N, CA, C and O atoms as a GROMACS GRO file, in nm:
protein
  324
    1MET      N    1   0.784   0.672  -1.241
    1MET     CA    2   0.770   0.737  -1.371
    1MET      C    3   0.672   0.855  -1.364
    1MET      O    4   0.699   0.962  -1.419
    2SER      N    5   0.561   0.837  -1.295
    2SER     CA    6   0.464   0.946  -1.288
    2SER      C    7   0.519   1.064  -1.208
    2SER      O    8   0.487   1.179  -1.238
    3GLN      N    9   0.604   1.036  -1.108
    3GLN     CA   10   0.666   1.145  -1.032
    3GLN      C   11   0.756   1.227  -1.123
    3GLN      O   12   0.757   1.350  -1.115
    4MET      N   13   0.832   1.161  -1.208
    4MET     CA   14   0.920   1.233  -1.300
    4MET      C   15   0.838   1.317  -1.397
    4MET      O   16   0.873   1.431  -1.427
    5THR      N   17   0.728   1.261  -1.446
    5THR     CA   18   0.641   1.335  -1.537
    5THR      C   19   0.583   1.457  -1.467
    5THR      O   20   0.581   1.566  -1.524
    6ASN      N   21   0.537   1.439  -1.344
    6ASN     CA   22   0.483   1.552  -1.269
    6ASN      C   23   0.588   1.660  -1.246
    6ASN      O   24   0.559   1.779  -1.258
    7THR      N   25   0.709   1.619  -1.215
    7THR     CA   26   0.818   1.713  -1.193
    7THR      C   27   0.848   1.792  -1.320
    7THR      O   28   0.865   1.914  -1.315
    8LEU      N   29   0.854   1.724  -1.432
    8LEU     CA   30   0.881   1.792  -1.560
    8LEU      C   31   0.769   1.888  -1.597
    8LEU      O   32   0.796   1.998  -1.646
    9LEU      N   33   0.646   1.848  -1.574
    9LEU     CA   34   0.533   1.938  -1.602
    9LEU      C   35   0.538   2.061  -1.512
    9LEU      O   36   0.514   2.173  -1.556
   10GLU      N   37   0.569   2.038  -1.387
   10GLU     CA   38   0.578   2.149  -1.292
   10GLU      C   39   0.689   2.245  -1.332
   10GLU      O   40   0.672   2.366  -1.325
   11MET      N   41   0.804   2.190  -1.372
   11MET     CA   42   0.916   2.275  -1.412
   11MET      C   43   0.881   2.358  -1.535
   11MET      O   44   0.920   2.474  -1.544
   12SER      N   45   0.808   2.300  -1.629
   12SER     CA   46   0.772   2.376  -1.749
   12SER      C   47   0.675   2.488  -1.714
   12SER      O   48   0.679   2.594  -1.778
   13GLU      N   49   0.589   2.468  -1.616
   13GLU     CA   50   0.496   2.572  -1.573
   13GLU      C   51   0.567   2.686  -1.501
   13GLU      O   52   0.519   2.799  -1.502
   14LEU      N   53   0.680   2.657  -1.438
   14LEU     CA   54   0.754   2.760  -1.365
   14LEU      C   55   0.804   2.871  -1.455
   14LEU      O   56   0.820   2.984  -1.410
   15ARG      N   57   0.829   2.839  -1.579
   15ARG     CA   58   0.879   2.940  -1.673
   15ARG      C   59   0.778   3.051  -1.697
   15ARG      O   60   0.814   3.162  -1.736
   16ASN      N   61   0.650   3.022  -1.673
   16ASN     CA   62   0.544   3.119  -1.699
   16ASN      C   63   0.508   3.202  -1.576
   16ASN      O   64   0.421   3.289  -1.584
   17ILE      N   65   0.574   3.177  -1.465
   17ILE     CA   66   0.542   3.251  -1.342
   17ILE      C   67   0.619   3.382  -1.338
   17ILE      O   68   0.739   3.388  -1.364
   18LYS      N   69   0.546   3.488  -1.305
   18LYS     CA   70   0.607   3.621  -1.293
   18LYS      C   71   0.705   3.620  -1.176
   18LYS      O   72   0.669   3.578  -1.065
   19CYS      N   73   0.826   3.664  -1.199
   19CYS     CA   74   0.930   3.663  -1.095
   19CYS      C   75   0.983   3.803  -1.070
   19CYS      O   76   1.104   3.825  -1.067
   20SER      N   77   0.892   3.897  -1.050
   20SER     CA   78   0.935   4.036  -1.028
   20SER      C   79   0.875   4.096  -0.902
   20SER      O   80   0.870   4.218  -0.887
   21ASP      N   81   0.828   4.010  -0.811
   21ASP     CA   82   0.774   4.059  -0.685
   21ASP      C   83   0.888   4.101  -0.593
   21ASP      O   84   0.993   4.036  -0.589
   22LYS      N   85   0.868   4.210  -0.519
   22LYS     CA   86   0.963   4.249  -0.414
   22LYS      C   87   0.919   4.179  -0.287
   22LYS      O   88   0.806   4.199  -0.240
   23ILE      N   89   1.006   4.098  -0.230
   23ILE     CA   90   0.969   4.012  -0.118
   23ILE      C   91   1.058   4.039   0.002
   23ILE      O   92   1.181   4.028  -0.007
   24GLN      N   93   0.996   4.074   0.114
   24GLN     CA   94   1.067   4.084   0.242
   24GLN      C   95   1.066   3.943   0.300
   24GLN      O   96   0.960   3.886   0.325
   25LEU      N   97   1.183   3.888   0.323
   25LEU     CA   98   1.192   3.750   0.368
   25LEU      C   99   1.144   3.729   0.511
   25LEU      O  100   1.085   3.624   0.541
   26ALA      N  101   1.167   3.824   0.601
   26ALA     CA  102   1.129   3.804   0.741
   26ALA      C  103   0.978   3.782   0.758
   26ALA      O  104   0.939   3.684   0.821
   27PRO      N  105   0.893   3.868   0.704
   27PRO     CA  106   0.750   3.845   0.720
   27PRO      C  107   0.703   3.715   0.653
   27PRO      O  108   0.615   3.647   0.704
   28MET      N  109   0.762   3.682   0.539
   28MET     CA  110   0.724   3.559   0.472
   28MET      C  111   0.766   3.438   0.554
   28MET      O  112   0.692   3.340   0.565
   29THR      N  113   0.886   3.445   0.611
   29THR     CA  114   0.933   3.335   0.696
   29THR      C  115   0.845   3.322   0.820
   29THR      O  116   0.814   3.210   0.862
   30ASP      N  117   0.804   3.434   0.877
   30ASP     CA  118   0.713   3.430   0.992
   30ASP      C  119   0.581   3.362   0.954
   30ASP      O  120   0.524   3.287   1.033
   31GLU      N  121   0.532   3.390   0.835
   31GLU     CA  122   0.409   3.327   0.787
   31GLU      C  123   0.426   3.176   0.773
   31GLU      O  124   0.338   3.099   0.813
   32VAL      N  125   0.538   3.134   0.717
   32VAL     CA  126   0.567   2.990   0.705
   32VAL      C  127   0.574   2.927   0.844
   32VAL      O  128   0.516   2.820   0.866
   33PHE      N  129   0.643   2.993   0.936
   33PHE     CA  130   0.654   2.940   1.072
   33PHE      C  131   0.517   2.925   1.136
   33PHE      O  132   0.491   2.826   1.204
   34ALA      N  133   0.429   3.022   1.114
   34ALA     CA  134   0.294   3.014   1.169
   34ALA      C  135   0.218   2.896   1.109
   34ALA      O  136   0.146   2.825   1.179
   35ASP      N  137   0.236   2.875   0.978
   35ASP     CA  138   0.169   2.763   0.912
   35ASP      C  139   0.221   2.629   0.961
   35ASP      O  140   0.146   2.531   0.968
   36LEU      N  141   0.348   2.623   0.996
   36LEU     CA  142   0.409   2.498   1.040
   36LEU      C  143   0.412   2.481   1.192
   36LEU      O  144   0.460   2.379   1.241
   37ALA      N  145   0.364   2.578   1.266
   37ALA     CA  146   0.369   2.572   1.412
   37ALA      C  147   0.307   2.445   1.471
   37ALA      O  148   0.366   2.386   1.562
   38PRO      N  149   0.192   2.400   1.422
   38PRO     CA  150   0.135   2.278   1.480
   38PRO      C  151   0.227   2.156   1.464
   38PRO      O  152   0.240   2.075   1.555
   39ILE      N  153   0.290   2.143   1.349
   39ILE     CA  154   0.383   2.032   1.326
   39ILE      C  155   0.506   2.047   1.414
   39ILE      O  156   0.551   1.950   1.476
   40ALA      N  157   0.559   2.168   1.419
   40ALA     CA  158   0.679   2.193   1.501
   40ALA      C  159   0.651   2.165   1.648
   40ALA      O  160   0.734   2.105   1.716
   41ASP      N  161   0.536   2.208   1.696
   41ASP     CA  162   0.499   2.183   1.836
   41ASP      C  163   0.487   2.033   1.863
   41ASP      O  164   0.533   1.983   1.966
   42GLU      N  165   0.424   1.964   1.772
   42GLU     CA  166   0.406   1.819   1.786
   42GLU      C  167   0.540   1.746   1.793
   42GLU      O  168   0.555   1.648   1.866
   43LYS      N  169   0.637   1.795   1.716
   43LYS     CA  170   0.769   1.732   1.710
   43LYS      C  171   0.867   1.794   1.808
   43LYS      O  172   0.984   1.756   1.814
   44ASN      N  173   0.819   1.891   1.886
   44ASN     CA  174   0.903   1.962   1.983
   44ASN      C  175   1.025   2.028   1.917
   44ASN      O  176   1.138   2.018   1.964
   45VAL      N  177   0.996   2.096   1.805
   45VAL     CA  178   1.099   2.166   1.728
   45VAL      C  179   1.074   2.316   1.739
   45VAL      O  180   0.960   2.361   1.725
   46SER      N  181   1.178   2.392   1.765
   46SER     CA  182   1.169   2.538   1.773
   46SER      C  183   1.204   2.598   1.638
   46SER      O  184   1.309   2.568   1.582
   47LEU      N  185   1.118   2.684   1.587
   47LEU     CA  186   1.143   2.754   1.460
   47LEU      C  187   1.182   2.897   1.491
   47LEU      O  188   1.106   2.971   1.552
   48THR      N  189   1.302   2.936   1.449
   48THR     CA  190   1.349   3.073   1.471
   48THR      C  191   1.415   3.124   1.344
   48THR      O  192   1.458   3.048   1.258
   49ARG      N  193   1.421   3.255   1.336
   49ARG     CA  194   1.491   3.318   1.223
   49ARG      C  195   1.572   3.434   1.277
   49ARG      O  196   1.549   3.481   1.388
   50ASP      N  197   1.667   3.479   1.197
   50ASP     CA  198   1.749   3.593   1.235
   50ASP      C  199   1.775   3.673   1.110
   50ASP      O  200   1.828   3.620   1.012
   51GLY      N  201   1.740   3.800   1.112
   51GLY     CA  202   1.769   3.887   0.999
   51GLY      C  203   1.653   3.900   0.902
   51GLY      O  204   1.545   3.844   0.923
   52ASP      N  205   1.680   3.974   0.797
   52ASP     CA  206   1.580   4.002   0.694
   52ASP      C  207   1.653   4.036   0.566
   52ASP      O  208   1.771   4.072   0.568
   53ALA      N  209   1.584   4.026   0.457
   53ALA     CA  210   1.640   4.064   0.328
   53ALA      C  211   1.525   4.096   0.234
   53ALA      O  212   1.414   4.046   0.250
   54LEU      N  213   1.553   4.179   0.138
   54LEU     CA  214   1.459   4.210   0.031
   54LEU      C  215   1.511   4.143  -0.094
   54LEU      O  216   1.625   4.166  -0.135
   55ILE      N  217   1.427   4.059  -0.156
   55ILE     CA  218   1.468   3.993  -0.280
   55ILE      C  219   1.361   4.014  -0.385
   55ILE      O  220   1.248   4.051  -0.355
   56ILE      N  221   1.398   3.990  -0.509
   56ILE     CA  222   1.306   3.998  -0.621
   56ILE      C  223   1.285   3.856  -0.671
   56ILE      O  224   1.381   3.782  -0.694
   57GLY      N  225   1.159   3.819  -0.688
   57GLY     CA  226   1.128   3.684  -0.736
   57GLY      C  227   0.979   3.662  -0.735
   57GLY      O  228   0.901   3.758  -0.734
   58SER      N  229   0.939   3.537  -0.735
   58SER     CA  230   0.798   3.501  -0.728
   58SER      C  231   0.764   3.476  -0.582
   58SER      O  232   0.822   3.388  -0.518
   59ASP      N  233   0.669   3.552  -0.529
   59ASP     CA  234   0.633   3.531  -0.389
   59ASP      C  235   0.580   3.390  -0.365
   59ASP      O  236   0.604   3.333  -0.259
   60THR      N  237   0.510   3.335  -0.461
   60THR     CA  238   0.458   3.199  -0.447
   60THR      C  239   0.571   3.097  -0.441
   60THR      O  240   0.570   3.008  -0.356
   61LEU      N  241   0.668   3.110  -0.530
   61LEU     CA  242   0.779   3.015  -0.532
   61LEU      C  243   0.871   3.031  -0.411
   61LEU      O  244   0.920   2.932  -0.356
   62ILE      N  245   0.894   3.154  -0.370
   62ILE     CA  246   0.980   3.176  -0.253
   62ILE      C  247   0.912   3.124  -0.127
   62ILE      O  248   0.977   3.062  -0.043
   63TYR      N  249   0.781   3.147  -0.114
   63TYR     CA  250   0.708   3.091   0.000
   63TYR      C  251   0.723   2.939  -0.001
   63TYR      O  252   0.752   2.878   0.102
   64ARG      N  253   0.702   2.880  -0.115
   64ARG     CA  254   0.711   2.733  -0.126
   64ARG      C  255   0.851   2.683  -0.090
   64ARG      O  256   0.865   2.581  -0.022
   65MET      N  257   0.954   2.754  -0.133
   65MET     CA  258   1.091   2.716  -0.102
   65MET      C  259   1.116   2.721   0.048
   65MET      O  260   1.169   2.627   0.107
   66ILE      N  261   1.076   2.833   0.112
   66ILE     CA  262   1.096   2.847   0.256
   66ILE      C  263   1.017   2.740   0.330
   66ILE      O  264   1.067   2.678   0.424
   67PHE      N  265   0.894   2.717   0.287
   67PHE     CA  266   0.810   2.616   0.349
   67PHE      C  267   0.876   2.478   0.339
   67PHE      O  268   0.885   2.406   0.439
   68ASN      N  269   0.922   2.441   0.221
   68ASN     CA  270   0.984   2.309   0.202
   68ASN      C  271   1.112   2.295   0.283
   68ASN      O  272   1.136   2.191   0.343
   69LEU      N  273   1.194   2.399   0.285
   69LEU     CA  274   1.319   2.394   0.362
   69LEU      C  275   1.294   2.387   0.512
   69LEU      O  276   1.375   2.331   0.586
   70THR      N  277   1.183   2.443   0.556
   70THR     CA  278   1.151   2.442   0.698
   70THR      C  279   1.075   2.315   0.737
   70THR      O  280   1.097   2.260   0.844
   71GLU      N  281   0.987   2.270   0.650
   71GLU     CA  282   0.902   2.155   0.682
   71GLU      C  283   0.982   2.026   0.697
   71GLU      O  284   0.957   1.950   0.790
   72THR      N  285   1.075   2.001   0.610
   72THR     CA  286   1.147   1.874   0.613
   72THR      C  287   1.215   1.849   0.747
   72THR      O  288   1.193   1.743   0.805
   73PRO      N  289   1.296   1.941   0.799
   73PRO     CA  290   1.355   1.915   0.930
   73PRO      C  291   1.252   1.917   1.044
   73PRO      O  292   1.272   1.852   1.146
   74SER      N  293   1.143   1.991   1.026
   74SER     CA  294   1.039   1.996   1.129
   74SER      C  295   0.968   1.862   1.141
   74SER      O  296   0.933   1.818   1.251
   75VAL      N  297   0.946   1.799   1.028
   75VAL     CA  298   0.876   1.672   1.025
   75VAL      C  299   0.967   1.558   1.069
   75VAL      O  300   0.923   1.465   1.137
   76THR      N  301   1.094   1.566   1.030
   76THR     CA  302   1.189   1.460   1.063
   76THR      C  303   1.313   1.519   1.130
   76THR      O  304   1.421   1.516   1.072
   77PRO      N  305   1.299   1.573   1.253
   77PRO     CA  306   1.413   1.638   1.318
   77PRO      C  307   1.532   1.547   1.340
   77PRO      O  308   1.646   1.594   1.340
   78ASP      N  309   1.509   1.417   1.360
   78ASP     CA  310   1.620   1.324   1.380
   78ASP      C  311   1.708   1.312   1.257
   78ASP      O  312   1.826   1.277   1.268
   79ALA      N  313   1.652   1.341   1.141
   79ALA     CA  314   1.728   1.329   1.017
   79ALA      C  315   1.836   1.436   1.003
   79ALA      O  316   1.929   1.420   0.924
   80ILE      N  317   1.825   1.546   1.079
   80ILE     CA  318   1.922   1.654   1.063
   80ILE      C  319   2.024   1.657   1.175
   80ILE      O  320   2.108   1.747   1.180
   81ARG      N  321   2.020   1.561   1.265
   81ARG     CA  322   2.115   1.558   1.376
   81ARG      C  323   2.236   1.477   1.339
   81ARG      O  324   2.327   1.463   1.420
   0.00000   0.00000   0.00000
């Protein structure tokens, strides 16, 4: 129950976040990879990217999205095989 409450509170706060940042995905992804390198090394997982894009959004939320999408398979690589 508390998880659902936290999720709902977090979602309501997202509406107030400015989403007009111009974000280059390659440098942000490189930053996420650097932050997750110790975990990836420990799990013997290689983090790579290919390409780049410019998007408009919240740099905080996009960083968080990339981090979450990268962290889950890095932490549990067997789950994605």
